N, CA, C and O of each residue as an XYZ file, in Angstrom:
772
protein
N     -18.252    139.136     90.277
C     -18.410    137.525     89.908
C     -19.536    138.477     88.352
O     -20.242    139.482     88.275
N     -18.937    137.037     87.126
C     -20.490    137.697     86.043
C     -21.357    137.149     85.799
O     -21.460    136.166     86.533
N     -22.026    137.227     85.196
C     -23.033    136.058     84.624
C     -22.717    135.277     83.373
O     -21.704    135.357     82.678
N     -23.785    134.499     83.216
C     -23.541    132.617     82.177
C     -23.260    133.850     80.607
O     -22.513    133.675     79.644
N     -24.134    134.960     80.892
C     -24.274    135.483     79.184
C     -23.272    136.559     79.222
O     -22.698    136.472     78.136
N     -22.760    137.518     79.887
C     -22.171    138.244     80.549
C     -20.397    137.350     80.075
O     -19.696    137.434     79.068
N     -20.278    136.715     81.120
C     -18.775    135.643     80.974
C     -18.960    134.714     79.442
O     -17.843    134.251     79.213
N     -19.791    134.346     78.499
C     -19.794    133.483     77.288
C     -19.338    135.329     76.411
O     -18.212    135.727     76.112
N     -20.535    135.983     76.245
C     -19.737    137.089     75.434
C     -18.680    137.903     75.216
O     -18.363    138.551     74.218
N     -18.097    137.768     76.444
C     -16.711    138.420     77.278
C     -15.410    136.868     75.978
O     -14.782    136.977     74.925
N     -15.690    135.632     77.034
C     -15.325    134.861     75.189
C     -15.418    134.795     74.308
O     -14.581    135.311     73.567
N     -15.938    134.468     74.074
C     -16.734    135.450     72.230
C     -15.888    136.084     71.690
O     -15.061    135.712     70.858
N     -16.109    137.405     72.288
C     -15.273    138.850     71.975
C     -13.957    138.177     72.434
O     -14.230    137.710     73.540
N     -13.185    138.006     72.260
C     -11.277    137.319     72.770
C     -11.063    137.628     74.055
O     -10.300    138.542     74.368
N     -11.597    137.029     74.777
C     -10.979    137.114     76.682
C     -11.267    136.016     77.319
O     -12.128    135.137     77.296
N     -10.153    136.344     77.999
C     -10.754    134.812     78.517
C     -11.253    134.539     80.222
O     -11.164    135.298     81.187
N     -11.527    133.836     80.170
C     -11.863    133.676     81.617
C     -11.962    132.181     82.542
O     -11.922    131.078     81.997
N     -12.127    132.425     84.347
C     -12.013    131.387     85.235
C     -13.239    131.109     85.546
O     -13.769    132.172     85.867
N     -14.483    129.661     85.676
C     -15.298    129.081     85.842
C     -15.271    127.760     87.284
O     -15.130    126.539     87.218
N     -15.507    128.829     88.684
C     -15.579    128.128     89.138
C     -16.397    127.737     89.627
O     -17.477    127.881     89.054
N     -16.382    127.093     90.824
C     -17.721    126.591     91.612
C     -17.691    124.692     92.306
O     -16.580    124.196     92.116
N     -18.357    124.045     92.769
C     -17.555    123.046     93.579
C     -18.682    121.504     92.300
O     -19.339    121.621     91.266
N     -18.425    120.652     92.931
C     -18.193    119.553     91.451
C     -20.485    119.406     91.795
O     -21.168    119.094     92.771
N     -20.747    119.766     90.606
C     -21.873    119.703     90.096
C     -23.093    120.886     89.938
O     -24.301    120.994     90.146
N     -22.111    121.587     89.498
C     -22.027    123.194     89.279
C     -22.622    122.974     87.823
O     -23.772    123.377     87.651
N     -21.731    122.167     86.383
C     -22.080    122.529     84.830
C     -21.125    123.466     85.060
O     -21.429    124.646     84.882
N     -19.786    123.115     85.500
C     -18.393    123.796     84.826
C     -18.192    122.998     83.468
O     -18.481    123.293     82.309
N     -17.777    122.221     83.860
C     -17.634    121.467     82.453
C     -18.756    121.984     81.100
O     -18.642    122.735     80.132
N     -19.617    121.301     81.548
C     -21.229    121.977     80.514
C     -21.256    123.268     80.330
O     -22.030    123.687     79.470
N     -20.838    123.750     80.710
C     -21.191    125.320     80.466
C     -19.140    126.051     79.128
O     -18.922    126.988     78.360
N     -18.255    124.789     79.701
C     -17.236    125.348     78.793
C     -17.255    124.078     77.699
O     -16.383    123.937     76.841
N     -18.017    123.477     77.817
C     -18.311    122.780     76.199
C     -19.157    123.570     75.006
O     -18.947    123.522     73.794
N     -20.429    124.497     75.902
C     -20.813    125.428     75.703
C     -19.997    126.021     74.208
O     -20.059    125.937     72.981
N     -19.250    126.633     75.272
C     -18.511    127.912     74.588
C     -16.962    127.002     73.478
O     -15.829    127.380     73.182
N     -17.464    126.201     73.296
C     -15.839    125.554     73.110
C     -16.545    124.756     71.658
O     -16.117    124.119     70.696
N     -17.191    124.987     71.910
C     -18.264    124.587     70.407
C     -18.944    125.609     69.862
O     -19.404    125.486     68.727
N     -19.131    126.930     70.689
C     -19.287    128.476     70.054
C     -18.014    129.011     69.173
O     -18.061    129.461     68.028
N     -16.916    128.852     69.969
C     -15.791    128.631     69.489
C     -15.444    128.414     67.856
O     -15.653    129.082     66.843
N     -14.871    127.263     68.113
C     -15.109    126.533     66.690
C     -16.082    126.940     65.713
O     -15.723    127.338     64.605
N     -17.028    126.884     65.977
C     -18.147    127.633     64.880
C     -17.432    128.930     64.693
O     -17.722    129.380     63.585
N     -16.640    129.678     65.322
C     -16.012    130.514     65.208
C     -15.385    130.659     63.934
O     -15.297    131.727     63.328
N     -14.803    129.173     63.409
C     -12.918    129.328     63.555
C     -12.140    128.674     64.515
O     -11.659    127.567     64.274
N     -11.981    129.211     65.509
C     -11.290    128.950     67.157
C     -10.383    128.071     66.661
O     -10.733    127.376     65.707
N      -9.265    127.954     67.119
C      -8.855    126.845     67.156
C      -8.312    126.363     68.343
O      -7.320    127.011     68.676
N      -8.670    125.262     69.265
C      -8.756    125.442     71.047
C      -8.107    123.329     71.253
O      -8.356    122.288     70.644
N      -7.466    123.616     72.132
C      -7.183    122.737     72.630
C      -7.961    122.649     74.407
O      -8.306    123.722     74.903
N      -8.175    121.320     75.235
C      -8.518    120.800     76.094
C      -7.614    120.276     76.849
O      -7.078    119.462     76.097
N      -7.088    120.214     77.867
C      -6.087    119.227     78.686
C      -6.787    119.271     80.479
O      -7.566    119.925     81.172
N      -5.966    118.212     80.543
C      -5.594    118.086     82.341
C      -5.263    116.929     82.276
O      -5.062    116.112     81.378
N      -5.206    116.966     84.063
C      -4.039    115.901     84.305
C      -4.085    114.485     84.643
O      -3.072    113.938     85.079
N      -5.067    113.909     84.495
C      -4.989    111.965     83.994
C      -6.331    112.546     82.494
O      -6.993    113.448     81.981
N      -5.885    111.004     82.494
C      -6.987    110.580     80.925
C      -8.245    110.275     81.488
O      -9.177    110.334     80.686
N      -8.542    109.945     82.722
C     -10.219    110.109     82.185
C     -10.620    111.684     82.807
O     -11.751    111.964     82.411
N     -10.212    112.458     83.401
C     -10.663    114.052     83.008
C     -10.477    113.936     81.550
O     -11.536    114.336     81.067
N      -9.917    113.698     80.888
C      -9.778    114.351     79.787
C     -10.930    113.439     78.785
O     -11.775    114.238     78.380
N     -11.008    113.046     78.643
C     -12.020    112.449     77.894
C     -13.384    112.985     78.088
O     -14.232    113.421     77.309
N     -13.331    112.812     79.411
C     -14.533    113.794     80.235
C     -14.418    114.854     78.907
O     -15.213    114.729     77.975
N     -13.413    115.860     78.892
C     -13.733    117.220     78.796
C     -13.069    117.444     77.367
O     -12.366    118.323     76.869
N     -13.832    115.766     76.772
C     -14.173    115.952     75.100
C     -15.430    116.563     74.600
O     -16.523    116.167     75.006
N     -15.276    117.741     73.526
C     -16.474    118.074     73.440
C     -17.101    117.345     71.770
O     -16.658    117.507     70.633
N     -17.981    116.735     72.144
C     -18.763    116.224     70.730
C     -19.443    117.358     70.704
O     -19.443    118.467     71.238
N     -20.210    116.539     69.667
C     -21.685    116.911     68.477
C     -22.927    116.374     68.992
O     -23.105    115.448     69.783
N     -23.822    117.190     68.348
C     -25.311    116.096     68.654
C     -25.301    114.591     67.830
O     -26.120    113.680     67.950
N     -24.374    114.637     67.158
C     -24.397    113.074     66.753
C     -23.128    111.869     66.897
O     -22.779    110.913     66.205
N     -22.613    112.538     68.306
C     -21.227    111.776     69.070
C     -19.874    113.015     68.344
O     -19.098    113.770     68.930
N     -20.055    112.789     67.128
C     -18.922    113.137     67.011
C     -18.125    114.034     67.814
O     -18.584    114.796     68.665
N     -16.454    113.861     67.386
C     -15.806    114.723     68.340
C     -15.677    116.416     67.852
O     -15.190    116.626     66.742
N     -16.056    117.427     68.573
C     -15.103    118.655     68.369
C     -13.731    118.531     68.371
O     -12.766    118.459     67.610
N     -13.956    118.535     69.228
C     -12.543    118.963     70.448
C     -12.465    117.830     71.140
O     -13.639    117.538     71.368
N     -11.362    116.531     71.890
C     -10.064    116.192     71.644
C      -9.736    116.429     73.378
O      -9.276    117.554     73.181
N      -9.693    116.374     73.890
C      -9.197    116.042     75.747
C      -7.797    114.899     75.176
O      -7.533    113.936     74.456
N      -7.232    115.901     76.144
C      -5.907    115.371     76.207
C      -5.400    115.988     77.664
O      -5.771    116.978     78.294
N      -4.294    114.877     77.953
C      -3.353    115.077     79.155
C      -2.109    116.115     79.038
O      -1.230    116.038     78.179
N      -2.192    117.087     80.043
C      -1.760    118.004     80.302
C       0.103    117.430     79.547
O       0.808    117.878     78.642
N       0.239    116.317     80.488
C       1.257    116.311     80.021
C       1.623    116.040     78.031
O       2.526    116.230     77.217
N       0.556    115.625     78.085
C       0.802    115.498     76.459
C       0.680    116.194     75.517
O       0.828    115.918     74.327
N       0.295    117.505     76.190
C      -0.403    118.999     75.398
C       1.630    119.891     76.041
O       1.942    121.070     75.871
N       1.895    119.568     76.238
C       2.982    120.607     77.112
C       4.548    119.202     76.200
O       5.547    119.921     76.173
N       4.755    118.496     75.901
C       5.298    117.550     75.460
C       5.342    117.905     74.049
O       6.301    118.517     73.579
N       4.046    117.436     73.158
C       3.780    118.469     72.166
C       3.795    119.453     72.618
O       4.270    119.324     73.747
N       3.313    121.406     72.239
C       3.975    122.337     71.622
C       4.856    122.847     72.925
O       5.281    123.872     72.392
N       5.436    122.872     74.245
C       6.358    123.551     74.660
C       7.921    123.295     74.193
O       8.475    122.196     74.224
N       8.684    124.878     73.634
C       9.324    123.997     73.382
C       9.418    124.431     71.308
O      10.408    124.738     70.644
N       7.811    124.247     70.826
C       7.976    124.140     69.008
C       7.086    125.215     69.069
O       6.412    125.082     68.048
N       6.493    126.681     69.958
C       6.111    126.486     69.695
C       4.201    127.191     69.073
O       3.538    128.228     69.045
N       4.115    125.584     68.656
C       3.492    125.034     66.990
C       1.531    126.051     67.686
O       0.775    126.675     66.941
N       1.309    125.797     69.373
C      -0.003    126.463     69.716
C       0.117    128.030     69.869
O       0.317    128.452     71.008
N       0.034    128.764     69.022
C       0.391    129.772     69.761
C      -0.961    130.889     69.221
O      -0.494    131.943     68.791
N      -1.997    130.848     69.192
C      -2.895    131.131     68.865
C      -4.803    129.803     68.299
O      -5.060    128.821     67.603
N      -5.681    131.010     69.440
C      -6.758    130.349     70.214
C      -6.554    130.426     71.735
O      -6.036    131.243     72.497
N      -7.447    128.716     71.924
C      -8.553    129.547     73.479
C      -7.357    127.705     73.949
O      -7.208    126.703     73.250
N      -6.992    127.908     74.842
C      -6.518    126.833     75.062
C      -7.360    126.329     77.117
O      -7.007    126.967     78.109
N      -8.209    125.358     77.177
C      -8.892    124.821     78.044
C      -8.065    124.147     79.133
O      -7.361    123.198     78.789
N      -8.072    124.585     80.587
C      -7.657    123.502     81.479
C      -8.838    123.578     82.545
O      -9.507    124.501     83.009
N      -8.800    122.264     82.717
C     -10.013    121.330     83.521
C      -9.406    120.800     84.596
O      -8.490    119.980     84.521
N     -10.008    121.355     85.904
C      -9.768    120.852     86.983
C      -8.560    120.993     87.397
O      -7.904    120.192     88.063
N      -8.082    122.588     86.787
C      -7.185    123.015     87.208
C      -5.742    122.715     88.440
O      -4.537    122.618     88.209
N      -6.695    122.617     90.067
C      -6.623    122.467     90.921
C      -5.669    120.862     91.200
O      -4.750    120.682     91.999
N      -6.078    120.208     90.560
C      -5.092    119.168     90.394
C      -3.993    118.513     89.609
O      -3.534    117.375     89.511
N      -3.699    120.001     88.958
C      -2.230    120.694     88.294
C      -1.441    121.028     89.362
O      -1.823    121.734     90.295
N      -0.233    120.489     89.244
C       0.967    120.895     90.107
C       1.271    122.531     89.224
O       0.903    123.031     88.162
N       2.069    122.902     90.275
C       2.735    124.324     90.396
C       3.515    124.188     88.400
O       2.874    124.763     87.520
N       4.595    123.550     88.081
C       5.257    123.150     87.101
C       4.727    122.955     86.237
O       5.156    123.270     85.127
N       3.181    122.143     86.509
C       2.839    122.350     84.231
C       1.880    123.071     84.589
O       0.894    122.859     83.882
N       1.643    124.179     85.728
C       0.750    125.229     85.222
C       1.325    126.491     85.206
O       0.711    127.525     85.471
N       2.953    126.393     84.777
C       3.226    127.430     84.697
C       3.381    127.278     83.138
O       2.958    128.112     82.337
N       4.181    125.861     82.728
C       3.926    125.338     81.337
C       2.974    125.953     80.130
O       2.841    126.594     79.087
N       2.498    125.269     81.089
C       0.862    125.841     80.454
C       0.509    126.880     80.404
O      -0.528    126.956     79.744
N       1.063    128.393     81.026
C       0.805    129.671     80.809
C       1.267    129.962     80.523
O       0.849    130.980     79.971
N       2.751    129.737     80.340
C       3.271    130.576     78.974
C       2.615    131.172     77.989
O       2.569    132.400     77.917
N       2.044    130.396     77.134
C       1.349    130.538     75.786
C       0.422    131.890     75.326
O      -0.114    132.374     74.329
N       0.747    132.300     77.637
C      -1.037    133.842     77.633
C       0.484    135.254     76.658
O       0.112    136.311     76.148
N       1.748    134.878     76.674
C       2.335    135.762     75.337
C       2.476    136.102     74.843
O       2.815    137.184     74.362
N       2.127    134.733     74.682
C       1.962    133.920     72.632
C       0.930    134.825     72.638
O       1.632    135.691     72.115
N      -0.035    135.334     72.764
C      -1.740    135.273     72.147
C      -2.799    134.319     72.999
O      -3.985    134.636     73.082
N      -2.277    133.145     73.614
C      -3.245    132.507     74.072
C      -4.326    132.956     74.431
O      -4.317    134.002     75.080
N      -5.723    132.231     74.085
C      -6.521    132.774     75.807
C      -7.017    131.592     76.377
O      -7.263    130.585     75.712
N      -7.198    131.705     77.814
C      -7.200    130.554     78.711
C      -9.066    130.074     78.899
O      -9.596    131.132     79.235
N     -10.012    129.133     78.829
C     -11.074    128.649     79.855
C     -10.161    127.374     80.685
O      -9.652    126.293     80.389
N     -10.316    128.268     81.930
C     -10.186    127.503     83.228
C     -11.091    127.034     84.603
O     -11.572    127.570     85.601
N     -11.026    126.066     84.164
C     -12.242    125.480     84.902
C     -11.843    124.874     86.728
O     -11.088    123.908     86.841
N     -12.201    125.287     87.512
C     -11.886    124.979     89.065
C     -12.436    125.039     89.940
O     -13.120    126.055     90.062
N     -12.477    123.903     91.179
C     -13.161    123.629     92.394
C     -11.799    123.743     93.144
O     -10.733    123.184     92.888
N     -12.235    124.936     94.499
C     -11.343    125.060     95.319
C     -11.624    123.090     96.162
O     -10.546    122.531     96.361
N     -12.499    122.503     96.439
C     -12.159    121.565     97.329
C     -11.798    120.212     96.477
O     -11.665    119.132     97.053
N     -11.690    120.317     95.443
C     -10.832    119.708     94.289
C      -9.457    119.162     95.389
O      -8.932    120.007     96.114
N      -8.910    117.526     95.416
C      -7.867    116.946     95.902
C      -6.903    118.433     95.091
O      -7.185    119.234     94.200
N      -5.738    118.215     95.950
C      -4.617    119.636     95.447
C      -3.062    117.848     93.964
O      -2.818    116.645     93.868
N      -2.759    118.981     93.457
C      -1.722    117.854     93.588
C      -0.320    117.128     94.424
O       0.217    117.618     95.417
N      -0.033    116.231     93.940
C       0.679    115.241     95.340
C       2.026    116.281     95.254
O       2.572    116.443     94.162
N       2.226    116.556     95.737
C       3.975    116.274     95.204
C       4.882    118.041     94.718
O       5.812    118.426     94.010
N       3.297    118.920     96.151
C       3.551    120.445     94.764
C       5.104    121.156     94.865
O       5.652    121.337     95.952
N       5.553    121.427     93.916
C       6.239    121.989     94.298
C       7.514    122.937     93.608
O       8.201    123.003     94.627
N       8.045    123.464     92.912
C       8.443    125.393     92.401
C       9.856    125.551     93.000
O      10.038    126.036     94.117
N      10.731    125.163     92.289
C      12.621    124.917     92.625
C      12.383    124.965     93.423
O      12.591    125.931     94.157
N      11.483    123.350     93.896
C      12.178    122.907     95.817
C      11.752    123.441     96.615
O      12.177    123.161     97.736
N      10.647    124.536     96.484
C       9.907    124.903     97.552
C       8.228    124.360     97.513
O       7.367    124.119     96.667
N       8.299    124.352     98.186
C       6.951    123.500     98.460
C       5.693    124.745     98.109
O       5.716    125.935     98.422
N       4.405    123.815     97.191
C       3.402    125.753     96.471
C       1.924    124.642     97.868
O       1.580    123.526     98.258
N       1.706    125.856     97.969
C      -0.168    125.396     98.175
C      -0.942    126.677     98.067
O      -2.088    126.882     98.466
N      -0.309    127.317     97.597
C      -1.634    128.183     97.115
C      -2.662    128.390     96.803
O      -3.187    127.659     95.962
N      -3.572    129.811     97.539
C      -5.328    129.504     97.289
C      -4.664    130.274     96.124
O      -3.882    131.203     95.916
N      -5.473    129.295     95.439
C      -4.931    129.965     93.976
C      -6.180    130.959     92.914
O      -5.837    131.595     91.918
N      -7.547    130.878     93.410
C      -8.271    131.334     93.584
C      -7.679    133.501     93.851
O      -8.245    134.520     93.457
N      -6.869    133.381     94.355
C      -5.967    134.328     95.622
C      -5.274    135.198     94.496
O      -5.360    136.425     94.442
N      -4.570    134.398     93.596
C      -2.839    134.363     92.866
C      -3.574    135.529     91.265
O      -4.480    135.602     90.435
N      -2.264    136.229     91.791
C      -1.820    137.291     90.666
C      -1.860    136.827     88.885
O      -2.093    137.531     87.903
N      -1.501    135.244     89.001
C      -1.448    134.168     87.912
C      -2.617    133.741     87.691
O      -2.677    133.010     86.703
N      -4.199    134.023     88.575
C      -5.348    133.709     87.769
C      -5.770    134.476     86.933
O      -6.204    134.568     85.784
N      -5.443    135.177     88.117
C      -6.402    136.718     87.608
C      -6.416    137.494     86.165
O      -7.309    137.838     85.391
N      -4.247    137.655     86.196
C      -4.012    137.810     85.255
C      -4.228    136.817     83.900
O      -4.399    137.137     82.724
N      -4.169    135.757     84.406
C      -4.080    134.906     82.548
C      -5.624    135.028     82.432
O      -5.993    135.153     81.265
N      -7.063    135.020     83.781
C      -8.299    134.833     82.857
C      -8.715    136.349     82.107
O      -9.564    136.372     81.216
N      -7.930    137.748     82.632
C      -8.150    138.559     82.613
C      -8.924    139.357     82.958
O      -9.483    140.347     82.486
N      -8.895    138.665     84.100
C      -9.886    138.958     85.365
C     -11.547    138.323     85.083
O     -12.614    138.847     85.404
N     -11.420    137.640     84.710
C     -12.993    137.235     83.822
C     -13.542    136.548     84.988
O     -13.671    135.792     84.026
N     -14.043    135.973     86.159
C     -14.918    135.000     86.846
C     -16.567    134.768     86.438
O     -17.607    135.426     86.421
N     -16.212    133.725     86.199
C     -18.586    133.158     86.758
C     -17.427    132.199     88.058
O     -16.268    131.806     88.190
N     -18.913    132.234     88.855
C     -18.908    131.254     89.795
C     -20.258    130.929     90.036
O     -21.125    131.646     90.535
N     -20.350    129.670     89.592
C     -21.282    128.545     89.490
C     -22.104    128.030     90.133
O     -21.701    126.869     90.197
N     -23.584    128.123     91.017
C     -23.580    127.655     92.104
C     -24.217    126.753     92.360
O     -23.954    125.846     93.150
N     -25.663    126.988     91.342
C     -26.840    126.420     91.418
C     -26.250    124.648     90.710
O     -25.403    124.249     89.910
N     -27.681    123.838     91.913
C     -26.980    121.890     91.518
C     -27.494    121.465     90.141
O     -28.668    121.094     90.125
N     -26.701    121.448     88.762
C     -27.426    120.841     87.837
C     -27.306    119.531     87.882
O     -27.202    118.879     86.844
N     -27.305    118.901     89.237
C     -27.315    117.078     89.094
C     -29.200    116.514     89.062
O     -30.159    117.140     88.611
N     -29.174    115.237     89.676
C     -30.768    115.139     89.045
C     -31.171    115.237     90.729
O     -31.888    116.137     91.166
N     -30.546    114.086     91.637
C     -30.430    113.739     92.914
C     -30.181    115.575     93.534
O     -29.012    115.961     93.513
N     -30.995    116.341     93.917
C     -31.939    117.189     94.713
C     -31.197    116.805     95.502
O     -30.124    117.388     95.342
N     -31.139    115.610     96.898
C     -31.571    115.160     97.805
C     -29.487    114.961     97.844
O     -29.020    115.800     98.615
N     -28.949    114.523     97.521
C     -27.800    113.899     97.372
C     -27.133    115.720     97.184
O     -26.261    116.369     97.763
N     -28.030    115.977     96.149
C     -26.963    117.401     95.914
C     -26.748    119.305     97.415
O     -26.036    120.229     97.809
N     -27.812    118.718     97.499
C     -28.362    119.486     99.239
C     -26.636    118.788    100.147
O     -25.601    119.255    100.620
N     -27.181    117.666     99.969
C     -25.875    116.938    101.144
C     -25.039    117.329     99.984
O     -25.756    118.294     99.719
N     -24.392    117.368     99.341
C     -22.608    117.334     99.134
C     -22.415    118.638     98.659
O     -21.355    118.879     98.082
N     -23.257    119.529     98.799
C     -22.719    121.709     98.407
C     -22.358    121.848    100.065
O     -21.421    122.528    100.485
N     -23.561    120.840    101.175
C     -23.280    121.547    102.556
C     -22.823    121.208    103.408
O     -23.158    121.166    104.592
N     -21.004    120.587    102.244
C     -20.293    119.812    103.457
C     -19.045    120.660    102.656
O     -18.010    120.493    103.301
N     -18.782    121.620    101.311
C     -17.752    122.389    101.404
C     -17.758    122.743    101.534
O     -18.756    123.058    102.182
N     -16.649    123.799    101.320
C     -15.755    124.471    102.441
C     -16.416    125.907    102.281
O     -16.554    126.666    101.322
N     -16.775    125.961    103.658
C     -17.382    127.540    103.594
C     -18.746    127.692    103.495
O     -19.314    128.784    103.506
N     -19.596    126.000    103.344
C     -20.924    126.308    103.456
C     -21.480    125.232    105.130
O     -20.662    124.738    105.906
N     -22.768    125.147    105.257
C     -23.219    124.854    106.603
C     -23.002    124.226    107.325
O     -23.061    124.597    108.497
N     -22.454    122.288    106.802
C     -22.070    121.687    107.348
C     -21.011    121.402    106.752
O     -21.085    120.259    106.301
N     -20.027    121.910    106.527
C     -18.497    121.750    107.295
C     -17.442    121.947    107.537
O     -16.383    121.549    107.052
N     -17.869    123.050    108.883
C     -17.679    123.159    110.049
C     -17.846    121.577    111.360
O     -17.213    121.284    112.375
N     -18.574    121.168    110.903
C     -19.180    120.177    112.209
C     -18.195    119.135    112.465
O     -17.405    118.642    111.659
N     -18.283    118.989    113.142
C     -17.452    117.780    114.315
C     -17.763    116.505    113.614
O     -18.893    116.069    113.394
N     -16.181    115.741    113.163
C     -16.400    114.968    113.024
C     -16.673    114.174    113.903
O     -15.946    114.287    114.890
N     -18.128    112.698    114.011
C     -17.881    111.373    114.910
C     -16.405    110.549    115.164
O     -15.681    110.658    114.174
N     -15.941    109.938    116.007
C     -15.445    109.150    116.378
C     -16.206    107.866    116.146
O     -17.180    107.786    116.895
N     -16.074    106.980    115.446
C     -16.515    105.566    114.813
C     -16.565    104.995    115.793
O     -17.631    105.026    116.408
N     -15.760    104.460    116.178
C     -14.869    103.743    118.005
C     -15.585    103.738    118.836
O     -16.073    104.839    119.092
N     -16.002    102.646    119.628
C     -16.604    103.280    121.079
C     -15.535    102.920    122.120
O     -15.684    103.250    123.297
């Protein structure tokens, strides 16, 4: 895994990046820092997410609250740009990638061959896309182990593990029940007598 400074350096020098970590580790915050710096360099950036709320939360603003880059739904982006080739240079940010279905990811990733770079944010503990299938085959891949993700992100990955939320007790509990954490395998008790 990369450290933050190396990850930022690589993105600003033209590479792609996958940012992983459970909720509350600062993935979106770090992405917004990167987007601000990319825009200062004059790089065209689009931010997409599965749903409207995630797209709004991913919107990057300046210190005065003005919009630098507005988030949009993945569906709106694909409807606008796929088939037209209109966005073929710059950076495409995929927020909450685990919530997107395979067909949508295929459509979004088709821009790599045009020269588009990617910043992808994800947490394996997020809810997966509902009814995810591709060409009639059910999909449930371990996305972090896929060649697709590694090649889309130029092999670059930053894993964030430190809690950035203000409630330390809640963070300690939340992080302990994530997949692979200390309380993940604790048995659930039946609440009925």
